[in-house]
Wavefront OBJ file of the C-alpha trace (Angstrom):
o trace
v 134.548 58.114 93.302
v 133.667 54.958 95.216
v 129.921 54.386 95.410
v 128.805 53.745 98.986
v 125.468 53.743 100.777
v 126.443 56.968 102.545
v 127.306 58.727 99.270
v 124.008 57.660 97.699
v 121.976 58.886 100.705
v 123.897 62.177 100.728
v 123.220 62.691 97.034
v 119.516 61.959 97.525
v 119.300 64.481 100.337
v 121.045 67.117 98.233
v 118.715 66.519 95.287
v 115.577 67.089 97.374
v 116.947 69.739 99.707
v 115.162 72.991 100.347
v 117.072 76.184 101.136
v 117.920 76.304 104.848
v 115.839 79.486 105.147
v 113.176 79.041 102.492
v 112.014 82.382 101.063
v 108.711 80.724 100.160
v 107.616 80.158 103.734
v 108.215 78.049 106.824
v 109.055 74.335 106.666
v 107.710 72.505 109.726
v 107.673 68.728 110.094
v 104.410 68.017 111.924
v 105.273 64.427 112.896
v 108.630 62.961 113.832
v 110.299 61.043 116.643
v 113.375 61.117 118.822
v 114.640 57.968 120.508
v 113.888 56.191 123.770
v 117.045 56.159 125.867
v 117.292 52.408 126.333
v 118.435 52.292 122.703
v 122.206 52.243 122.797
v 122.587 54.706 119.916
v 119.845 57.135 120.977
v 122.037 60.241 121.229
v 123.752 59.674 117.897
v 120.452 58.848 116.206
v 118.835 62.020 117.540
v 121.747 64.074 116.223
v 121.490 62.412 112.801
v 117.807 63.284 112.581
v 118.571 66.967 113.111
v 121.394 66.772 110.577
v 119.021 65.248 108.022
v 116.552 68.049 108.698
v 119.354 70.575 108.114
v 120.160 69.051 104.725
v 116.508 69.037 103.707
v 115.754 72.576 104.845
v 113.347 71.535 107.607
v 113.375 74.318 110.150
v 111.429 72.706 112.998
v 110.363 69.158 113.861
v 107.315 68.402 116.019
v 108.501 65.308 117.881
v 107.474 62.745 120.432
v 109.339 59.833 121.977
v 107.629 56.437 122.118
v 108.559 53.605 124.485
v 109.230 50.048 123.275
v 106.630 48.339 125.466
v 102.901 47.901 124.787
v 100.663 48.720 126.464
v 102.486 51.834 127.555
v 103.216 52.044 131.276
v 103.060 55.235 133.297
v 106.814 55.019 133.841
v 107.289 54.599 130.096
v 105.452 57.747 129.058
v 106.970 59.770 131.891
v 110.427 58.797 130.643
v 109.439 59.794 127.115
v 108.345 63.279 128.095
v 111.243 63.922 130.473
v 113.761 62.945 127.801
v 111.946 64.995 125.165
v 112.091 68.091 127.386
v 115.861 67.552 127.617
v 116.097 67.202 123.820
v 114.267 70.490 123.284
v 116.999 72.187 125.304
v 119.685 70.207 123.463
v 118.389 71.354 120.058
v 117.100 74.877 120.816
v 114.611 76.216 118.327
v 114.543 73.012 116.296
v 112.399 70.537 118.266
v 108.800 71.108 119.336
v 107.300 68.582 121.723
v 104.204 66.396 121.723
v 103.407 65.032 125.187
v 102.916 61.268 124.832
v 100.516 59.577 127.258
v 98.462 56.429 127.690
v 94.901 57.679 128.355
v 94.214 54.588 130.461
v 96.027 56.211 133.381
v 93.252 58.769 133.731
v 94.117 61.756 135.909
v 97.849 60.959 135.814
v 97.799 61.231 132.020
v 95.915 64.538 132.132
v 98.298 65.940 134.739
v 101.239 64.902 132.560
v 99.830 66.837 129.601
v 99.168 69.957 131.666
v 102.629 69.871 133.183
v 104.535 69.543 129.926
v 102.440 72.061 128.017
v 102.367 74.692 130.760
v 105.826 74.221 132.282
v 107.903 72.950 129.349
v 106.188 74.548 126.369
v 105.077 71.354 124.616
v 102.803 72.073 121.653
v 100.416 69.111 121.660
v 99.586 65.527 122.563
v 100.668 62.285 120.907
v 98.404 59.232 121.189
v 99.452 55.812 119.949
v 97.526 52.520 119.822
v 96.936 51.810 123.509
v 93.286 52.682 122.828
v 91.186 53.693 119.861
v 90.467 57.415 119.751
v 86.755 56.584 120.093
v 87.176 54.603 123.330
v 85.508 56.329 126.317
v 88.784 56.396 128.246
v 90.245 58.781 125.627
v 87.437 61.351 125.953
v 89.029 63.320 128.838
v 92.215 63.758 126.787
v 90.193 65.047 123.822
v 88.371 67.476 126.115
v 91.621 68.705 127.676
v 93.195 69.303 124.256
v 90.224 71.450 123.248
v 90.389 73.405 126.502
v 94.149 73.986 126.151
v 93.853 74.728 122.399
v 96.507 72.191 121.432
v 96.450 69.496 118.716
v 96.395 65.732 119.175
v 98.526 63.710 116.764
v 96.787 60.338 116.550
v 98.594 57.256 115.250
v 96.269 55.874 112.584
v 95.917 53.488 109.681
v 93.338 51.607 107.620
v 95.289 48.378 107.176
v 92.556 45.931 106.208
v 95.041 43.744 104.334
v 97.051 42.907 107.467
v 96.048 40.269 110.065
v 95.249 42.726 112.898
v 98.835 43.715 113.783
v 97.531 46.552 115.993
v 94.058 45.658 117.283
v 93.566 49.095 118.864
v 94.760 51.187 115.932
v 92.433 54.056 115.015
v 91.568 54.734 111.401
v 90.269 57.855 109.683
v 86.705 56.747 110.296
v 87.396 56.646 114.022
v 88.845 60.148 113.896
v 85.740 61.336 112.026
v 83.571 59.940 114.820
v 85.735 61.580 117.495
v 85.651 64.888 115.622
v 81.872 64.825 115.473
v 81.683 64.316 119.240
v 84.491 66.796 120.065
v 84.374 69.421 117.268
v 86.591 71.883 119.152
v 89.495 69.410 119.382
v 92.216 69.782 116.752
v 93.027 66.260 115.544
v 95.829 65.202 113.213
v 95.458 61.864 111.442
v 98.971 60.448 111.181
v 100.942 59.256 108.136
v 98.664 59.239 105.128
v 101.528 57.510 103.283
v 102.172 54.885 105.939
v 98.727 53.888 107.122
v 97.371 51.480 104.531
v 94.480 52.514 102.271
v 95.175 56.229 101.945
v 92.407 56.888 99.416
v 89.781 55.453 101.774
v 91.276 57.410 104.664
v 91.178 60.742 102.841
v 87.565 60.274 101.777
v 86.523 59.183 105.283
v 87.497 62.632 106.578
v 85.776 64.763 103.928
v 83.177 66.027 106.384
v 85.446 66.446 109.424
v 86.864 69.986 109.167
v 88.600 69.822 112.566
v 90.818 66.916 111.437
v 94.056 67.476 109.511
v 96.095 64.833 107.682
v 99.868 64.553 107.825
v 101.749 63.442 104.714
v 104.380 61.246 106.388
v 105.197 57.629 105.614
v 107.380 55.469 103.405
v 104.683 54.686 100.810
v 105.732 56.121 97.441
v 102.347 55.952 95.660
v 101.681 58.854 93.305
v 98.767 61.187 93.832
v 98.389 61.080 97.616
v 99.101 64.756 98.252
v 97.049 65.803 95.237
v 94.005 63.797 96.349
v 94.286 65.077 99.916
v 94.438 68.704 98.758
v 91.591 68.226 96.277
v 89.325 66.351 98.712
v 90.065 68.041 102.030
v 91.458 71.402 100.934
v 95.065 72.497 101.273
v 94.392 74.044 104.690
v 93.933 70.568 106.223
v 97.125 68.921 104.922
v 100.365 69.003 106.940
v 103.891 68.212 105.793
v 105.443 65.502 107.964
v 108.152 62.838 107.769
v 107.843 60.318 110.637
v 111.504 59.391 109.940
v 110.920 58.931 106.159
v 112.837 62.108 105.472
v 113.759 62.372 101.776
v 110.630 60.525 100.630
v 108.392 62.923 102.538
v 110.115 66.054 101.241
v 110.214 64.654 97.711
v 106.529 63.778 97.515
v 105.532 67.317 98.475
v 108.083 69.027 96.240
v 106.890 66.901 93.334
v 103.167 67.178 94.016
v 101.073 68.775 91.273
v 99.547 71.500 93.422
v 99.778 75.294 93.380
v 102.705 77.043 95.007
v 100.395 78.772 97.464
v 98.979 75.384 98.502
v 102.502 73.957 98.770
v 103.453 76.773 101.164
v 100.410 76.036 103.284
v 101.252 72.339 103.509
v 104.977 72.815 104.125
v 104.470 74.989 107.191
v 101.814 77.691 107.153
v 99.070 75.274 108.260
v 101.099 73.999 111.203
v 101.967 77.559 112.148
v 98.259 78.347 112.289
v 97.585 75.322 114.533
v 100.389 76.309 116.890
v 99.155 79.894 117.024
v 95.798 78.820 118.487
v 97.512 78.063 121.781
v 98.735 81.652 121.978
v 95.476 83.266 120.848
l 1 2 3 4 5 6 7 8 9 10 11 12 13 14 15 16 17 18 19 20 21 22 23 24 25 26 27 28 29 30 31 32 33 34 35 36 37 38 39 40 41 42 43 44 45 46 47 48 49 50 51 52 53 54 55 56 57 58 59 60 61 62 63 64 65 66 67 68 69 70 71 72 73 74 75 76 77 78 79 80 81 82 83 84 85 86 87 88 89 90 91 92 93 94 95 96 97 98 99 100 101 102 103 104 105 106 107 108 109 110 111 112 113 114 115 116 117 118 119 120 121 122 123 124 125 126 127 128 129 130 131 132 133 134 135 136 137 138 139 140 141 142 143 144 145 146 147 148 149 150 151 152 153 154 155 156 157 158 159 160 161 162 163 164 165 166 167 168 169 170 171 172 173 174 175 176 177 178 179 180 181 182 183 184 185 186 187 188 189 190 191 192 193 194 195 196 197 198 199 200 201 202 203 204 205 206 207 208 209 210 211 212 213 214 215 216 217 218 219 220 221 222 223 224 225 226 227 228 229 230 231 232 233 234 235 236 237 238 239 240 241 242 243 244 245 246 247 248 249 250 251 252 253 254 255 256 257 258 259 260 261 262 263 264 265 266 267 268 269 270 271 272 273 274 275 276 277 278 279
């Protein structure tokens, strides 16, 4: 058989795949992305993401769409949410939506969240690096999330070794500060395996029980899941991919944790977060 990139990727997916309907519990990706429609291949790329999830046994993907420009304009985030609502209909039962907003637009951002949660069934809010989560302008979004009982997925990283590539990026310490001020808000610290110093980040959130960590990212360091479960408890760790599909499934399948903890991380924890909206 001729060895091609496609055959290698297919073999990798097969080797890490979970059963399509896992008898051990739900498999929910807490952090992924569909594509902004100015990208010429957006429709094909969206379809490929769902196909990859099929091969890996991922039942649902909690997604947002991010625009290419920074800082994010009001038109940009409105496009993102409109296109995501269309994608949820295009992939019924597979895609759950985070409403992406730039908090700097004040009431317009809050109205956008209310509209997409109440009218389109979105499950949470996605914040990027337009502002740090501790900036005063973000406070109304944190308050609204608590009131609506929905999570906020916060882009984050402790990248001290880089020359300030994202000056407004939040780190785990920032999320700890926000959690102390807004203890009723469910926060998710994004990509433990793609946000720089993951050991520092895990330890920074030891005393912040309202903050969960997602396991996404392309970093292949050993021990990340184990340290997160040991330090934070399995109930605060969420399986996620953020487009690093096989790596993210593989690190959790290979983690040296109990099977009951693995079930929690793969989907039971995210199910519990989503259920708070319905409670």
